[in-house]
KEPA-297726 format. One record per residue: chain; x, y, z of N, C-alpha, C in turn; residue number from 1. Coordinates in steps of 0.05 Angstrom, whole numbers, plus 5000, padded with zeros to 4 digits. Layout:
<rs>
kette:A | n_x:X | n_y:Y | n_z:Z | ca_x:X | ca_y:Y | ca_z:Z | c_x:X | c_y:Y | c_z:Z | nr:NUM
...
</rs>
This chain:
<rs>
kette:A | n_x:0598 | n_y:0521 | n_z:4454 | ca_x:0620 | ca_y:0531 | ca_z:4438 | c_x:0610 | c_y:0553 | c_z:4421 | nr:1
kette:A | n_x:0625 | n_y:0575 | n_z:4420 | ca_x:0617 | ca_y:0598 | ca_z:4404 | c_x:0625 | c_y:0594 | c_z:4375 | nr:2
kette:A | n_x:0608 | n_y:0604 | n_z:4357 | ca_x:0612 | ca_y:0599 | ca_z:4329 | c_x:0638 | c_y:0612 | c_z:4318 | nr:3
kette:A | n_x:0646 | n_y:0635 | n_z:4329 | ca_x:0669 | ca_y:0649 | ca_z:4319 | c_x:0695 | c_y:0635 | c_z:4327 | nr:4
kette:A | n_x:0695 | n_y:0616 | n_z:4345 | ca_x:0720 | ca_y:0601 | ca_z:4352 | c_x:0718 | c_y:0572 | c_z:4344 | nr:5
kette:A | n_x:0695 | n_y:0563 | n_z:4333 | ca_x:0692 | ca_y:0535 | ca_z:4326 | c_x:0709 | c_y:0529 | c_z:4301 | nr:6
kette:A | n_x:0723 | n_y:0506 | n_z:4301 | ca_x:0740 | ca_y:0498 | ca_z:4280 | c_x:0731 | c_y:0470 | c_z:4269 | nr:7
kette:A | n_x:0734 | n_y:0466 | n_z:4244 | ca_x:0728 | ca_y:0440 | ca_z:4231 | c_x:0754 | c_y:0427 | c_z:4224 | nr:8
kette:A | n_x:0759 | n_y:0403 | n_z:4234 | ca_x:0784 | ca_y:0388 | ca_z:4227 | c_x:0781 | c_y:0379 | c_z:4198 | nr:9
kette:A | n_x:0802 | n_y:0385 | n_z:4182 | ca_x:0801 | ca_y:0378 | ca_z:4154 | c_x:0808 | c_y:0349 | c_z:4149 | nr:10
kette:A | n_x:0818 | n_y:0335 | n_z:4170 | ca_x:0824 | ca_y:0306 | ca_z:4166 | c_x:0801 | c_y:0288 | c_z:4175 | nr:11
kette:A | n_x:0789 | n_y:0293 | n_z:4198 | ca_x:0768 | ca_y:0275 | ca_z:4208 | c_x:0741 | c_y:0288 | c_z:4210 | nr:12
kette:A | n_x:0739 | n_y:0314 | n_z:4203 | ca_x:0714 | ca_y:0329 | ca_z:4203 | c_x:0702 | c_y:0332 | c_z:4231 | nr:13
kette:A | n_x:0718 | n_y:0333 | n_z:4251 | ca_x:0709 | ca_y:0338 | ca_z:4278 | c_x:0708 | c_y:0368 | c_z:4283 | nr:14
kette:A | n_x:0688 | n_y:0377 | n_z:4298 | ca_x:0686 | ca_y:0406 | ca_z:4305 | c_x:0698 | c_y:0409 | c_z:4333 | nr:15
kette:A | n_x:0717 | n_y:0428 | n_z:4335 | ca_x:0731 | ca_y:0432 | ca_z:4361 | c_x:0739 | c_y:0461 | c_z:4363 | nr:16
kette:A | n_x:0750 | n_y:0468 | n_z:4386 | ca_x:0760 | ca_y:0496 | ca_z:4390 | c_x:0788 | c_y:0497 | c_z:4399 | nr:17
kette:A | n_x:0803 | n_y:0476 | n_z:4398 | ca_x:0831 | ca_y:0475 | ca_z:4407 | c_x:0850 | c_y:0479 | c_z:4384 | nr:18
kette:A | n_x:0877 | n_y:0480 | n_z:4391 | ca_x:0897 | ca_y:0483 | ca_z:4370 | c_x:0899 | c_y:0458 | c_z:4353 | nr:19
kette:A | n_x:0895 | n_y:0434 | n_z:4366 | ca_x:0896 | ca_y:0409 | ca_z:4351 | c_x:0869 | c_y:0395 | c_z:4355 | nr:20
kette:A | n_x:0864 | n_y:0377 | n_z:4337 | ca_x:0839 | ca_y:0362 | ca_z:4338 | c_x:0840 | c_y:0342 | c_z:4361 | nr:21
kette:A | n_x:0819 | n_y:0340 | n_z:4378 | ca_x:0820 | ca_y:0322 | ca_z:4400 | c_x:0817 | c_y:0292 | c_z:4391 | nr:22
kette:A | n_x:0808 | n_y:0287 | n_z:4367 | ca_x:0804 | ca_y:0260 | ca_z:4358 | c_x:0829 | c_y:0249 | c_z:4344 | nr:23
kette:A | n_x:0839 | n_y:0264 | n_z:4324 | ca_x:0862 | ca_y:0254 | ca_z:4308 | c_x:0888 | c_y:0268 | c_z:4314 | nr:24
kette:A | n_x:0887 | n_y:0291 | n_z:4328 | ca_x:0912 | ca_y:0306 | ca_z:4334 | c_x:0922 | c_y:0323 | c_z:4311 | nr:25
kette:A | n_x:0907 | n_y:0326 | n_z:4290 | ca_x:0915 | ca_y:0341 | ca_z:4267 | c_x:0914 | c_y:0371 | c_z:4273 | nr:26
kette:A | n_x:0932 | n_y:0386 | n_z:4260 | ca_x:0932 | ca_y:0415 | ca_z:4263 | c_x:0920 | c_y:0429 | c_z:4239 | nr:27
kette:A | n_x:0909 | n_y:0414 | n_z:4220 | ca_x:0897 | ca_y:0427 | ca_z:4197 | c_x:0867 | c_y:0430 | c_z:4202 | nr:28
kette:A | n_x:0858 | n_y:0455 | n_z:4200 | ca_x:0830 | ca_y:0461 | ca_z:4206 | c_x:0821 | c_y:0485 | c_z:4190 | nr:29
kette:A | n_x:0795 | n_y:0490 | n_z:4190 | ca_x:0783 | ca_y:0514 | ca_z:4178 | c_x:0762 | c_y:0524 | c_z:4198 | nr:30
kette:A | n_x:0760 | n_y:0550 | n_z:4201 | ca_x:0740 | ca_y:0561 | ca_z:4219 | c_x:0712 | c_y:0557 | c_z:4207 | nr:31
kette:A | n_x:0693 | n_y:0550 | n_z:4224 | ca_x:0666 | ca_y:0545 | ca_z:4215 | c_x:0653 | c_y:0571 | c_z:4205 | nr:32
kette:A | n_x:0662 | n_y:0594 | n_z:4217 | ca_x:0650 | ca_y:0619 | ca_z:4209 | c_x:0657 | c_y:0627 | c_z:4180 | nr:33
kette:A | n_x:0674 | n_y:0611 | n_z:4168 | ca_x:0680 | ca_y:0615 | ca_z:4139 | c_x:0656 | c_y:0609 | c_z:4122 | nr:34
kette:A | n_x:0640 | n_y:0590 | n_z:4131 | ca_x:0616 | ca_y:0582 | ca_z:4116 | c_x:0590 | c_y:0592 | c_z:4129 | nr:35
kette:A | n_x:0590 | n_y:0594 | n_z:4155 | ca_x:0566 | ca_y:0603 | ca_z:4169 | c_x:0573 | c_y:0630 | c_z:4182 | nr:36
kette:A | n_x:0561 | n_y:0651 | n_z:4173 | ca_x:0568 | ca_y:0678 | ca_z:4185 | c_x:0558 | c_y:0679 | c_z:4214 | nr:37
kette:A | n_x:0576 | n_y:0689 | n_z:4231 | ca_x:0569 | ca_y:0692 | ca_z:4259 | c_x:0555 | c_y:0719 | c_z:4263 | nr:38
kette:A | n_x:0532 | n_y:0719 | n_z:4276 | ca_x:0518 | ca_y:0744 | ca_z:4280 | c_x:0533 | c_y:0763 | c_z:4299 | nr:39
kette:A | n_x:0528 | n_y:0788 | n_z:4296 | ca_x:0541 | ca_y:0808 | ca_z:4314 | c_x:0531 | c_y:0804 | c_z:4342 | nr:40
kette:A | n_x:0550 | n_y:0802 | n_z:4361 | ca_x:0542 | ca_y:0796 | ca_z:4389 | c_x:0534 | c_y:0822 | c_z:4404 | nr:41
kette:A | n_x:0542 | n_y:0845 | n_z:4394 | ca_x:0535 | ca_y:0870 | ca_z:4407 | c_x:0506 | c_y:0877 | c_z:4400 | nr:42
kette:A | n_x:0493 | n_y:0891 | n_z:4418 | ca_x:0466 | ca_y:0901 | ca_z:4413 | c_x:0467 | c_y:0923 | c_z:4393 | nr:43
kette:A | n_x:0488 | n_y:0940 | n_z:4395 | ca_x:0491 | ca_y:0963 | ca_z:4378 | c_x:0518 | c_y:0962 | c_z:4365 | nr:44
kette:A | n_x:0520 | n_y:0961 | n_z:4339 | ca_x:0547 | ca_y:0959 | ca_z:4326 | c_x:0564 | c_y:0983 | c_z:4332 | nr:45
kette:A | n_x:0590 | n_y:0978 | n_z:4333 | ca_x:0609 | ca_y:0999 | ca_z:4338 | c_x:0609 | c_y:1020 | c_z:4316 | nr:46
kette:A | n_x:0611 | n_y:1045 | n_z:4324 | ca_x:0613 | ca_y:1067 | ca_z:4304 | c_x:0641 | c_y:1067 | c_z:4292 | nr:47
kette:A | n_x:0641 | n_y:1072 | n_z:4266 | ca_x:0667 | ca_y:1074 | ca_z:4253 | c_x:0681 | c_y:1100 | c_z:4261 | nr:48
kette:A | n_x:0707 | n_y:1097 | n_z:4268 | ca_x:0722 | ca_y:1120 | ca_z:4275 | c_x:0734 | c_y:1133 | c_z:4250 | nr:49
kette:A | n_x:0734 | n_y:1160 | n_z:4249 | ca_x:0746 | ca_y:1172 | ca_z:4225 | c_x:0776 | c_y:1168 | c_z:4225 | nr:50
kette:A | n_x:0787 | n_y:1163 | n_z:4201 | ca_x:0815 | ca_y:1158 | ca_z:4198 | c_x:0830 | c_y:1185 | c_z:4201 | nr:51
kette:A | n_x:0854 | n_y:1184 | n_z:4213 | ca_x:0870 | ca_y:1208 | ca_z:4216 | c_x:0879 | c_y:1217 | c_z:4188 | nr:52
kette:A | n_x:0885 | n_y:1243 | n_z:4185 | ca_x:0893 | ca_y:1253 | ca_z:4158 | c_x:0919 | c_y:1240 | c_z:4148 | nr:53
kette:A | n_x:0936 | n_y:1231 | n_z:4166 | ca_x:0961 | ca_y:1218 | ca_z:4157 | c_x:0955 | c_y:1191 | c_z:4142 | nr:54
kette:A | n_x:0933 | n_y:1178 | n_z:4150 | ca_x:0927 | ca_y:1152 | ca_z:4138 | c_x:0922 | c_y:1155 | c_z:4108 | nr:55
kette:A | n_x:0908 | n_y:1176 | n_z:4100 | ca_x:0903 | ca_y:1180 | ca_z:4071 | c_x:0929 | c_y:1186 | c_z:4056 | nr:56
kette:A | n_x:0947 | n_y:1201 | n_z:4069 | ca_x:0972 | ca_y:1207 | ca_z:4057 | c_x:0988 | c_y:1181 | c_z:4053 | nr:57
kette:A | n_x:0988 | n_y:1163 | n_z:4073 | ca_x:1002 | ca_y:1138 | ca_z:4070 | c_x:0989 | c_y:1120 | c_z:4049 | nr:58
kette:A | n_x:0963 | n_y:1121 | n_z:4047 | ca_x:0949 | ca_y:1105 | ca_z:4026 | c_x:0958 | c_y:1115 | c_z:3998 | nr:59
kette:A | n_x:0960 | n_y:1141 | n_z:3995 | ca_x:0968 | ca_y:1151 | ca_z:3969 | c_x:0997 | c_y:1144 | c_z:3962 | nr:60
kette:A | n_x:1015 | n_y:1145 | n_z:3983 | ca_x:1043 | ca_y:1138 | ca_z:3978 | c_x:1047 | c_y:1108 | c_z:3972 | nr:61
kette:A | n_x:1031 | n_y:1091 | n_z:3984 | ca_x:1034 | ca_y:1063 | ca_z:3981 | c_x:1017 | c_y:1051 | c_z:3959 | nr:62
kette:A | n_x:1001 | n_y:1068 | n_z:3946 | ca_x:0983 | ca_y:1058 | ca_z:3925 | c_x:0999 | c_y:1046 | c_z:3902 | nr:63
kette:A | n_x:0992 | n_y:1021 | n_z:3894 | ca_x:1007 | ca_y:1008 | ca_z:3873 | c_x:0993 | c_y:1011 | c_z:3846 | nr:64
kette:A | n_x:0971 | n_y:1026 | n_z:3846 | ca_x:0956 | ca_y:1029 | ca_z:3820 | c_x:0966 | c_y:1053 | c_z:3804 | nr:65
kette:A | n_x:0989 | n_y:1064 | n_z:3812 | ca_x:0999 | ca_y:1086 | ca_z:3796 | c_x:1008 | c_y:1077 | c_z:3769 | nr:66
kette:A | n_x:1001 | n_y:1092 | n_z:3749 | ca_x:1008 | ca_y:1084 | ca_z:3722 | c_x:1037 | c_y:1091 | c_z:3717 | nr:67
kette:A | n_x:1051 | n_y:1073 | n_z:3704 | ca_x:1079 | ca_y:1077 | ca_z:3697 | c_x:1081 | c_y:1095 | c_z:3673 | nr:68
kette:A | n_x:1099 | n_y:1114 | n_z:3672 | ca_x:1101 | ca_y:1131 | ca_z:3648 | c_x:1105 | c_y:1115 | c_z:3623 | nr:69
kette:A | n_x:1094 | n_y:1124 | n_z:3601 | ca_x:1095 | ca_y:1110 | ca_z:3576 | c_x:1124 | c_y:1106 | c_z:3566 | nr:70
kette:A | n_x:1141 | n_y:1127 | n_z:3571 | ca_x:1169 | ca_y:1125 | ca_z:3562 | c_x:1184 | c_y:1102 | c_z:3576 | nr:71
kette:A | n_x:1179 | n_y:1099 | n_z:3602 | ca_x:1192 | ca_y:1078 | ca_z:3617 | c_x:1182 | c_y:1051 | c_z:3608 | nr:72
kette:A | n_x:1157 | n_y:1049 | n_z:3602 | ca_x:1146 | ca_y:1024 | ca_z:3592 | c_x:1158 | c_y:1016 | c_z:3566 | nr:73
kette:A | n_x:1160 | n_y:1034 | n_z:3547 | ca_x:1172 | ca_y:1028 | ca_z:3521 | c_x:1202 | c_y:1022 | c_z:3523 | nr:74
kette:A | n_x:1215 | n_y:1035 | n_z:3542 | ca_x:1244 | ca_y:1030 | ca_z:3547 | c_x:1247 | c_y:1001 | c_z:3557 | nr:75
kette:A | n_x:1231 | n_y:0992 | n_z:3575 | ca_x:1233 | ca_y:0965 | ca_z:3585 | c_x:1227 | c_y:0945 | c_z:3563 | nr:76
kette:A | n_x:1207 | n_y:0950 | n_z:3547 | ca_x:1200 | ca_y:0932 | ca_z:3525 | c_x:1223 | c_y:0931 | c_z:3504 | nr:77
kette:A | n_x:1236 | n_y:0954 | n_z:3499 | ca_x:1258 | ca_y:0955 | ca_z:3480 | c_x:1282 | c_y:0939 | c_z:3490 | nr:78
kette:A | n_x:1288 | n_y:0942 | n_z:3515 | ca_x:1311 | ca_y:0927 | ca_z:3527 | c_x:1305 | c_y:0898 | c_z:3526 | nr:79
kette:A | n_x:1281 | n_y:0890 | n_z:3533 | ca_x:1274 | ca_y:0861 | ca_z:3532 | c_x:1275 | c_y:0851 | c_z:3503 | nr:80
kette:A | n_x:1265 | n_y:0866 | n_z:3484 | ca_x:1266 | ca_y:0858 | ca_z:3456 | c_x:1295 | c_y:0855 | c_z:3446 | nr:81
kette:A | n_x:1312 | n_y:0874 | n_z:3453 | ca_x:1340 | ca_y:0873 | ca_z:3445 | c_x:1353 | c_y:0849 | c_z:3457 | nr:82
kette:A | n_x:1348 | n_y:0843 | n_z:3482 | ca_x:1360 | ca_y:0819 | ca_z:3494 | c_x:1350 | c_y:0794 | c_z:3481 | nr:83
kette:A | n_x:1325 | n_y:0792 | n_z:3473 | ca_x:1314 | ca_y:0769 | ca_z:3460 | c_x:1327 | c_y:0765 | c_z:3432 | nr:84
kette:A | n_x:1329 | n_y:0786 | n_z:3417 | ca_x:1341 | ca_y:0785 | ca_z:3391 | c_x:1371 | c_y:0777 | c_z:3393 | nr:85
kette:A | n_x:1385 | n_y:0788 | n_z:3412 | ca_x:1413 | ca_y:0782 | ca_z:3416 | c_x:1417 | c_y:0752 | c_z:3424 | nr:86
kette:A | n_x:1399 | n_y:0742 | n_z:3441 | ca_x:1401 | ca_y:0714 | ca_z:3449 | c_x:1396 | c_y:0696 | c_z:3425 | nr:87
kette:A | n_x:1376 | n_y:0703 | n_z:3408 | ca_x:1370 | ca_y:0687 | ca_z:3385 | c_x:1393 | c_y:0687 | c_z:3365 | nr:88
kette:A | n_x:1406 | n_y:0710 | n_z:3361 | ca_x:1428 | ca_y:0712 | ca_z:3342 | c_x:1452 | c_y:0696 | c_z:3353 | nr:89
kette:A | n_x:1457 | n_y:0697 | n_z:3379 | ca_x:1479 | ca_y:0682 | ca_z:3391 | c_x:1474 | c_y:0652 | c_z:3388 | nr:90
kette:A | n_x:1449 | n_y:0643 | n_z:3392 | ca_x:1442 | ca_y:0615 | ca_z:3389 | c_x:1446 | c_y:0606 | c_z:3360 | nr:91
kette:A | n_x:1438 | n_y:0622 | n_z:3341 | ca_x:1441 | ca_y:0615 | ca_z:3313 | c_x:1470 | c_y:0614 | c_z:3305 | nr:92
kette:A | n_x:1486 | n_y:0632 | n_z:3315 | ca_x:1515 | ca_y:0633 | ca_z:3310 | c_x:1528 | c_y:0608 | c_z:3321 | nr:93
kette:A | n_x:1520 | n_y:0600 | n_z:3345 | ca_x:1532 | ca_y:0575 | ca_z:3357 | c_x:1524 | c_y:0551 | c_z:3341 | nr:94
kette:A | n_x:1499 | n_y:0550 | n_z:3331 | ca_x:1490 | ca_y:0527 | ca_z:3316 | c_x:1505 | c_y:0525 | c_z:3290 | nr:95
kette:A | n_x:1509 | n_y:0548 | n_z:3276 | ca_x:1523 | ca_y:0548 | ca_z:3251 | c_x:1552 | c_y:0541 | c_z:3255 | nr:96
kette:A | n_x:1564 | n_y:0550 | n_z:3277 | ca_x:1592 | ca_y:0543 | ca_z:3282 | c_x:1595 | c_y:0514 | c_z:3289 | nr:97
kette:A | n_x:1575 | n_y:0502 | n_z:3301 | ca_x:1576 | ca_y:0474 | ca_z:3308 | c_x:1576 | c_y:0456 | c_z:3283 | nr:98
kette:A | n_x:1565 | n_y:0465 | n_z:3261 | ca_x:1566 | ca_y:0449 | ca_z:3237 | c_x:1593 | c_y:0449 | c_z:3224 | nr:99
kette:A | n_x:1608 | n_y:0470 | n_z:3228 | ca_x:1635 | ca_y:0473 | ca_z:3215 | c_x:1656 | c_y:0460 | c_z:3232 | nr:100
kette:A | n_x:1653 | n_y:0456 | n_z:3257 | ca_x:1673 | ca_y:0445 | ca_z:3274 | c_x:1664 | c_y:0417 | c_z:3283 | nr:101
kette:A | n_x:1682 | n_y:0398 | n_z:3284 | ca_x:1677 | ca_y:0371 | ca_z:3291 | c_x:1670 | c_y:0369 | c_z:3321 | nr:102
kette:A | n_x:1664 | n_y:0344 | n_z:3330 | ca_x:1655 | ca_y:0341 | ca_z:3357 | c_x:1677 | c_y:0346 | c_z:3378 | nr:103
kette:A | n_x:1703 | n_y:0344 | n_z:3372 | ca_x:1724 | ca_y:0348 | ca_z:3391 | c_x:1735 | c_y:0376 | c_z:3389 | nr:104
kette:A | n_x:1726 | n_y:0392 | n_z:3371 | ca_x:1735 | ca_y:0419 | ca_z:3368 | c_x:1755 | c_y:0422 | c_z:3345 | nr:105
kette:A | n_x:1761 | n_y:0400 | n_z:3332 | ca_x:1779 | ca_y:0402 | ca_z:3309 | c_x:1763 | c_y:0407 | c_z:3284 | nr:106
kette:A | n_x:1774 | n_y:0420 | n_z:3264 | ca_x:1759 | ca_y:0424 | ca_z:3239 | c_x:1753 | c_y:0397 | c_z:3226 | nr:107
kette:A | n_x:1730 | n_y:0396 | n_z:3213 | ca_x:1722 | ca_y:0372 | ca_z:3200 | c_x:1740 | c_y:0367 | c_z:3176 | nr:108
kette:A | n_x:1746 | n_y:0341 | n_z:3170 | ca_x:1763 | ca_y:0335 | ca_z:3147 | c_x:1747 | c_y:0342 | c_z:3121 | nr:109
kette:A | n_x:1762 | n_y:0350 | n_z:3101 | ca_x:1748 | ca_y:0357 | ca_z:3075 | c_x:1735 | c_y:0331 | c_z:3064 | nr:110
kette:A | n_x:1713 | n_y:0335 | n_z:3049 | ca_x:1700 | ca_y:0312 | ca_z:3038 | c_x:1718 | c_y:0297 | c_z:3018 | nr:111
kette:A | n_x:1713 | n_y:0271 | n_z:3015 | ca_x:1730 | ca_y:0255 | ca_z:2997 | c_x:1728 | c_y:0266 | c_z:2968 | nr:112
kette:A | n_x:1750 | n_y:0266 | n_z:2956 | ca_x:1751 | ca_y:0275 | ca_z:2928 | c_x:1755 | c_y:0305 | c_z:2925 | nr:113
kette:A | n_x:1756 | n_y:0320 | n_z:2947 | ca_x:1759 | ca_y:0349 | ca_z:2945 | c_x:1789 | c_y:0355 | c_z:2942 | nr:114
kette:A | n_x:1795 | n_y:0375 | n_z:2927 | ca_x:1823 | ca_y:0383 | ca_z:2924 | c_x:1831 | c_y:0402 | c_z:2946 | nr:115
kette:A | n_x:1854 | n_y:0396 | n_z:2960 | ca_x:1861 | ca_y:0413 | ca_z:2982 | c_x:1872 | c_y:0440 | c_z:2974 | nr:116
</rs>
């Protein structure tokens, strides 16, 4: 069995090269080459081919490490802050209104001894 196709069953720790373990039938495995590096089988390693010029252009277009403009960053932060403050004010208003209104939605009766 070649090292680059050898698999270790994660359930019964059997080494095999099939899709499923021949002992327990499990499909959970890890390649042995993950822990033991397989040596290069070629006598002479393959030469690296130069990338076409379009590849560099695509890399630049798809690069996610572009810095976002500072104005956009502050705008996002401001919108988030405004939403957070608005939500907190709404919650406080609801809480204060809940103290003035009874459980069924009717106004609370005045305290005893109060003049109407």
